[in-house]
C-alpha positions as CSV (number, residue, x, y, z in Angstrom):
1,M,36.9,2.3,6.7
2,S,35.0,1.4,3.6
3,D,33.5,-2.0,2.6
4,P,34.7,-3.1,-0.8
5,I,31.3,-4.5,-1.7
6,V,29.6,-1.3,-0.8
7,D,32.0,0.5,-3.0
8,K,31.4,-1.9,-5.9
9,I,27.6,-1.3,-5.5
10,Q,27.9,2.4,-5.3
11,N,30.1,2.6,-8.4
12,N,27.9,0.4,-10.5
13,P,26.0,2.3,-13.2
14,K,23.0,0.0,-12.7
15,Y,22.8,1.2,-9.1
16,H,22.7,4.8,-10.2
17,E,20.0,3.9,-12.8
18,L,18.0,2.1,-10.1
19,R,18.2,5.2,-7.8
20,R,17.2,7.5,-10.6
21,K,14.3,5.4,-11.7
22,R,13.0,4.8,-8.2
23,N,13.3,8.4,-7.1
24,S,11.7,9.8,-10.3
25,L,8.8,7.4,-10.0
26,G,8.4,8.0,-6.3
27,W,8.4,11.8,-6.6
28,G,6.1,11.7,-9.7
29,L,3.5,9.6,-7.9
30,T,3.9,11.8,-4.8
31,I,3.2,14.9,-6.8
32,L,0.2,13.3,-8.5
33,M,-1.2,12.2,-5.1
34,M,-0.7,15.7,-3.6
35,V,-2.4,17.3,-6.6
36,V,-5.4,15.0,-6.3
37,Y,-5.7,15.1,-2.5
38,Y,-5.1,18.8,-2.1
39,G,-7.3,19.5,-5.1
40,Y,-10.2,17.7,-3.3
41,I,-9.5,19.6,-0.1
42,A,-9.4,22.8,-2.0
43,L,-12.8,21.9,-3.5
44,I,-14.2,21.4,0.0
45,A,-12.7,24.7,1.2
46,F,-13.6,26.9,-1.7
47,N,-16.4,25.3,-3.7
48,K,-18.8,23.6,-1.3
49,P,-21.9,24.3,-3.5
50,F,-20.3,22.2,-6.3
51,L,-19.7,19.2,-4.0
52,A,-23.1,19.6,-2.4
53,Q,-25.0,19.1,-5.7
54,P,-27.2,16.0,-5.3
55,I,-26.8,13.1,-7.7
56,G,-30.1,12.1,-9.2
57,G,-33.0,12.3,-6.8
58,G,-31.3,10.8,-3.8
59,V,-29.4,12.3,-0.9
60,T,-25.9,11.4,-2.2
61,T,-24.0,14.5,-3.2
62,L,-21.2,14.9,-5.8
63,G,-18.6,15.0,-3.1
64,I,-19.1,11.4,-2.1
65,P,-18.0,9.8,-5.5
66,I,-15.2,12.3,-5.9
67,G,-14.0,11.4,-2.4
68,M,-14.2,7.8,-3.3
69,G,-12.3,8.5,-6.5
70,V,-9.4,10.0,-4.4
71,I,-9.3,6.7,-2.4
72,V,-9.4,4.6,-5.5
73,F,-6.6,6.8,-7.1
74,T,-4.5,6.2,-4.0
75,V,-4.9,2.4,-4.4
76,L,-4.1,2.6,-8.1
77,I,-0.9,4.6,-7.7
78,T,0.2,2.3,-4.9
79,G,-0.4,-0.7,-7.2
80,I,1.7,1.0,-10.0
81,Y,4.6,1.5,-7.6
82,V,4.4,-2.1,-6.3
83,R,4.3,-3.5,-9.8
84,R,7.4,-1.5,-10.8
85,A,9.2,-2.3,-7.6
86,N,8.5,-6.0,-7.8
87,G,9.4,-6.1,-11.5
88,E,11.9,-3.7,-12.9
89,F,13.4,-2.5,-9.6
90,D,13.9,-6.0,-8.2
91,Q,15.5,-7.1,-11.5
92,L,18.0,-4.2,-11.4
93,N,18.7,-4.9,-7.7
94,N,19.4,-8.6,-8.4
95,E,21.8,-7.5,-11.3
96,I,23.6,-5.1,-9.0
97,L,24.0,-7.7,-6.3
98,R,25.2,-10.3,-8.8
99,D,27.8,-7.8,-10.2
100,A,29.0,-7.0,-6.7
101,S,29.5,-10.6,-5.7
102,K,31.9,-11.2,-8.7
């Protein structure tokens, strides 16, 4: 058995547009995050002397701000996804539901 509303939604071109946009954004941000995170881990594994360089005359090494950068980058890409989801994706979703209810 098939629900006619589900069929309307799945046949709507806006639904396919929403899925394509959401998936491409999700995969793109995932790949970016993996490159940044695993790049940092690779630096830890293969270039410890680079990360161990002190900054200025203190005890803080270069690894600390780079690690903080990874965390900030994570927050930024999460914000990018949330902004698109709450704006463009929600608008498309509402249009799809409005079309399906006709």
